[in-house]
C-alpha positions in Angstrom: -1.2 -70.9 -54.6 1.2 -68.3 -53.1 -0.4 -66.0 -50.6 1.2 -62.9 -49.0 2.1 -63.2 -45.3 -0.8 -61.7 -43.4 1.6 -59.6 -41.4 3.3 -58.1 -44.4 2.9 -54.3 -44.5 1.8 -53.4 -48.0 2.2 -49.9 -49.6 0.9 -48.8 -52.9 2.4 -46.0 -55.1 -0.3 -43.9 -56.7 0.1 -41.5 -59.6 -2.5 -39.4 -61.3 -1.2 -38.9 -64.8 -4.0 -36.6 -66.0 -4.5 -36.6 -69.7 -1.7 -38.5 -71.4 -1.1 -39.8 -74.9 -1.7 -43.5 -75.3 1.7 -44.4 -76.6 3.5 -42.4 -74.0 1.5 -44.2 -71.2 2.1 -47.6 -72.9 5.9 -47.0 -72.9 5.7 -45.8 -69.3 3.9 -49.0 -68.3 6.7 -51.1 -69.8 9.3 -49.1 -67.9 7.5 -49.4 -64.6 6.8 -53.1 -65.3 10.5 -53.8 -65.6 11.3 -51.9 -62.4 8.6 -53.8 -60.5 9.8 -57.1 -61.9 13.3 -56.3 -60.7 11.8 -55.4 -57.3 13.1 -51.8 -57.6 9.8 -50.1 -56.9 6.5 -50.9 -55.1 3.2 -51.9 -56.6 2.0 -48.9 -58.6 -1.5 -47.7 -59.7 -1.8 -45.1 -62.4 -5.2 -43.3 -63.0 -5.4 -41.2 -66.1 -7.3 -40.1 -69.2 -6.4 -40.6 -72.9 -7.1 -38.6 -76.0 -9.5 -40.3 -78.4 -8.0 -43.8 -79.0 -9.1 -47.2 -80.1 -7.0 -50.2 -78.8 -7.1 -53.7 -80.1 -6.0 -56.5 -77.8 -4.2 -59.7 -78.8 -7.3 -61.6 -79.7 -9.2 -58.7 -81.3 -11.0 -59.1 -84.6 -10.1 -56.1 -86.8 -13.6 -56.3 -88.3 -14.8 -54.8 -85.0 -13.1 -51.5 -86.0 -16.0 -50.0 -87.9 -14.7 -46.5 -88.5 -12.8 -46.0 -91.8 -9.8 -43.8 -92.2 -12.0 -40.7 -92.9 -13.9 -41.3 -89.7 -10.7 -41.8 -87.7 -9.1 -38.6 -89.1 -12.3 -36.5 -88.7 -12.6 -37.5 -85.0 -8.8 -37.4 -84.4 -8.8 -41.0 -83.2 -5.6 -43.0 -82.9 -5.5 -46.8 -83.2 -3.1 -49.1 -81.5 -2.7 -52.9 -81.5 -1.4 -53.8 -78.1 -0.4 -56.6 -75.8 -3.3 -56.9 -73.4 -6.1 -59.5 -73.6 -9.5 -58.8 -75.0 -10.9 -57.3 -78.2 -11.3 -53.6 -79.1 -12.2 -50.7 -76.9 -12.3 -46.9 -76.8 -10.4 -44.5 -74.6 -11.1 -40.8 -74.4 -11.5 -37.7 -72.2 -13.9 -38.2 -69.4 -13.0 -41.9 -69.0 -10.9 -43.0 -66.0 -8.3 -45.5 -67.2 -6.5 -47.5 -64.5 -3.2 -49.2 -65.1 -2.1 -51.3 -62.1 1.4 -52.7 -62.1 1.5 -55.0 -59.2 3.2 -58.2 -58.2 0.6 -61.0 -57.7 3.1 -63.1 -55.9 2.4 -60.7 -52.9 -1.3 -61.2 -53.3 -2.7 -64.3 -55.1 -1.1 -66.0 -58.1 -4.4 -66.2 -59.9 -5.2 -64.1 -62.9 -8.9 -64.9 -62.8 -9.1 -63.8 -59.1 -7.2 -60.6 -60.2 -9.8 -59.9 -62.9 -12.6 -60.4 -60.4 -10.9 -58.1 -57.9 -10.6 -55.3 -60.6 -14.3 -55.7 -61.2 -14.9 -55.5 -57.5 -13.1 -52.2 -57.4 -15.5 -50.7 -59.9 -18.6 -52.4 -58.4 -17.7 -50.9 -55.0 -17.2 -47.5 -56.6 -20.6 -47.7 -58.3 -22.1 -48.6 -55.0 -20.6 -45.4 -53.6 -22.8 -43.6 -56.1 -25.9 -45.6 -55.3 -25.7 -47.8 -58.4 -25.6 -51.6 -58.7 -22.7 -52.7 -60.8 -22.7 -56.4 -61.8 -20.6 -59.0 -63.5 -21.8 -60.7 -66.7 -21.2 -64.5 -66.8 -20.2 -64.4 -70.4 -18.0 -61.3 -70.5 -15.3 -59.6 -68.4 -16.0 -56.1 -67.2 -18.7 -54.3 -65.1 -22.3 -53.8 -66.1 -25.4 -51.9 -65.0 -28.1 -54.3 -66.2 -27.1 -55.0 -69.8 -25.1 -51.8 -70.3 -21.3 -52.0 -70.0 -19.8 -49.2 -67.9 -16.3 -50.6 -67.5 -14.0 -52.6 -69.8 -11.2 -54.6 -68.4 -8.1 -56.0 -70.2 -4.9 -57.1 -68.7 -1.5 -58.6 -69.3 0.3 -60.7 -66.7 3.9 -61.8 -67.1 6.0 -63.5 -64.4 3.0 -62.6 -62.1 3.5 -58.8 -62.7 0.4 -57.1 -64.1 -0.1 -54.5 -66.8 -3.0 -52.6 -68.3 -6.2 -52.6 -66.4 -9.6 -51.0 -66.7 -11.5 -48.2 -68.6 -14.3 -46.8 -66.5 -16.8 -44.5 -68.3 -17.5 -41.4 -66.3 -18.2 -38.3 -68.4 -17.3 -40.2 -71.6 -18.6 -39.1 -75.0 -20.3 -42.4 -75.8 -20.8 -41.6 -79.5 -17.2 -42.6 -80.1 -18.2 -46.2 -79.3 -20.2 -46.1 -82.6 -16.9 -46.5 -84.5 -16.3 -49.9 -83.0 -18.1 -53.0 -81.8 -17.0 -52.6 -78.2 -15.2 -55.6 -76.9 -16.6 -57.5 -79.9 -20.0 -57.6 -78.3 -22.8 -56.7 -80.7 -25.9 -57.2 -78.6 -24.9 -55.0 -75.7 -24.8 -51.2 -75.2 -22.4 -49.0 -73.3 -23.1 -46.4 -70.6 -21.3 -44.0 -68.3 -21.6 -42.8 -64.7 -22.9 -39.4 -65.9 -25.5 -41.0 -68.1 -26.7 -43.2 -65.3 -26.9 -40.4 -62.8 -28.0 -37.8 -65.4 -25.3 -35.4 -64.1 -21.8 -34.3 -64.8 -19.5 -36.1 -62.4 -16.4 -34.7 -60.6 -13.6 -36.9 -62.1 -11.2 -36.3 -59.3 -13.8 -37.4 -56.8 -14.3 -40.7 -58.7 -10.5 -41.2 -58.9 -10.3 -40.9 -55.1 -13.1 -43.4 -54.6 -11.4 -45.8 -57.1 -8.1 -45.4 -55.3 -9.7 -46.1 -51.9 -11.5 -49.2 -53.2 -8.4 -50.5 -54.9 -6.5 -50.2 -51.6 -9.3 -52.0 -49.8 -9.9 -54.8 -52.3 -6.1 -55.6 -52.7 -5.3 -55.2 -49.0 -2.9 -52.4 -48.9 -2.1 -50.7 -45.7 -1.4 -47.3 -47.2 -0.7 -45.5 -50.5 1.7 -42.7 -51.4 0.9 -39.9 -53.8 3.9 -39.6 -56.2 4.9 -37.8 -59.3 6.7 -39.6 -62.1 9.9 -37.8 -61.1 9.5 -39.1 -57.6 8.8 -42.6 -58.7 11.9 -42.9 -60.9 14.3 -40.8 -58.8 13.6 -42.7 -55.6 14.3 -46.1 -57.2 15.9 -48.5 -54.7 15.8 -52.1 -53.9 12.9 -52.9 -51.6 
């Protein structure tokens, strides 16, 4: 296993993309992935929201998409078949989506450890709100008892990561009725606002997620960037 030198100074690029179309963000991930693979930019974390979207991973069973064309059109829901692992999930306003594009050669070359670390980021964030987030032995993601609050699906190629997590904050959970979330029939979904019975400041949660990501993955600092800054300051690092 390759491990980063303990004396290496690690810096993370952080960009809050706000509300962004799924396809636009997907294309952006691929562009940033290539630049990270070519060692032109630093590890980068995007936090964002999507309009109503269902995504099906590489192993998804299309039968888990329950909503017909009328349902999708009525609710203005887009559907994408994508290149991450996992089954079907929902993205929408009020949900924090995290796309981390990092080089695991500078951390641990272990995809399972990476998945567990992403779970730890969410578990620590839930702890900040006085909630006990847990893993499920059978399923990837983060749970509060038997209620799923965060879905995780990743792609790793040449030890560079893509995709990430979908953390329900003020999410309208009724949209999950159009799918069998992650192909799991016997479990329900929840959100931070539902668990706390209050509307949550999304920006506050983003900052906690960012802080916990930095801590879990061992970064020394992070830099707030815009997309323009990310692409205009490209240089070999």
